[in-house]
Residue, then its C-alpha position, 0 to 999 in steps of 0.5 A: m109924165d112920159i114913161s115910154g121905154k123907161s125901166f121901173y123897180i118894184s120892191v116887194d115886201l110882204e107884211g103890207c099885203a092884203c089879208t096878211i098877218g104873221t105869228p107873234g114872236q116870229g113875224l112873217a117867215a116860212g112856217t108861220a101863219g099867213y106866210e104862204f098866202a102872203c107870198l101869193q098875194g105879194t106876187r099878185e100885187a106886184n104883178a098888178a103894178a108891173e102889168a099896169l106899167l107895161s101897159l103904159g109903155a114901160g120898157e122894163v120892170w124889175i121886181w125885187d123880192s125884198h122880204g127876209t131871205g129874198f126867196n118868197l114870191r111865186y116867180d112863175r106867176l109874174d108877167s114874163r116880161c119882168r126881171i126878177v131880183l132875188g136872194a139875200g146877202s149882197k148888202k145892196r138895196f135896189p141893186g143895179i139901180d141907176g138914173s135910167f129908171g123912171g121910178v120905184l114902187f113899194i108893194g107890201a111895205h110896212a110901217h116903222d115901229a108904231s103902236d098899232a101898225t101891222l107887223c111894223h119893224v125896221y129891216s128886222s123885227a128881231s134885231y132893232q127897236y128903232q133907227r133914226i136919221n137926224g133925230a127922226e125915226v125912219g123905216e125901210t121905205e125912207i132908207d131905201a127911197a134915199i138910195a134910189g133918190k141918190a140915183g135921181v129916181p123918185v118913189l111912185l107908189v107905196s101900198s100898205d096898211d093905213i099907218c104905213v101909208s100915213q108915214a109914207k105921205n109925210s116922206f113922199p107927199d107926191a107919191g101914189t098910195v094904196v091902203t090895203k088894210k086898216a091896222l088894229a094891232w101888230n098881228s091884226c087888221i081889217s083888210l080889203h079883199p085881195d082882188k080889190v087891192c090888186e085892182m086898186i094898185s093897177a088903177e093908182v099906178k096908172r093915175v100917177c103915171a098920167l100926172p104931168h110931172p114925176p115926183k121929186p126924188f127923196t134924198i137924205s143930205e150926207p153926211f147925217d146923224y144916225e142912231v140905232r137901238f138894238k133889241r139885245i145888248e150884245a148886238a149893240q156891243s158888237c156893232s161895227l158902225r163908224n163915223p167918217d173919221n173911222t172912230p166907232f159909234s158912241r154907246p149912250d146906253a146898253y142898247t143904243r149906238c149913235g154917230r154920223l155916217a158919210r153915206v146912206e149905204d153905210i147903214f148896210e155895209f159896216 
């Protein structure tokens, strides 16, 4: 595919990076074990993808710091040609994306909840047990990819542990993947060397971009059934999600809210 002059968007989470674990009960935030290294390695892995795209003639690369507070990466170590999207609170996923972008890449992604996936969760490990669309469990990659897909932008790459990559292959069968580590438990893994992972990301970006045609964008038909199960009763009680007719979501049990949403963006904007 011809990527010359096109823009690309790299979403950088941290949990799926090489040699990255967190702290039980706390996850991966400032002050936890592994956080400082994850920030550095996330920067290095994102930069490997960005430099590969730029070497092939990409016109612009946007790097989105999408972990937690949105202020994690070592920005001065990124290629100076990149734009950097950072911070939290806008309730926008892939802010500014439109049809001019040639693809999105997920670096340092993590699985949605699975028995042994490293640091798995959906958006907040402290808030949610699961999220389901049309009865199927989904993670951040699927929801974010659907927002990019609404603009006609496909997923080009997902890098993470083996369980997240397996989930990604089900959702994005034509996207490139890089397995950074084998998951052993929520806070344990067998990782490849950080340098090796950067080399693999660069090579996989180049391989995918050499394909004759880009992958098809990932989409979710709207409206759709949406179910979210919280970890705390009061969170479910105060949930403000509403159906297209403006009625509140039902509450089949103390922790769960169910209903129908008109747009994928409504997951974040209620």
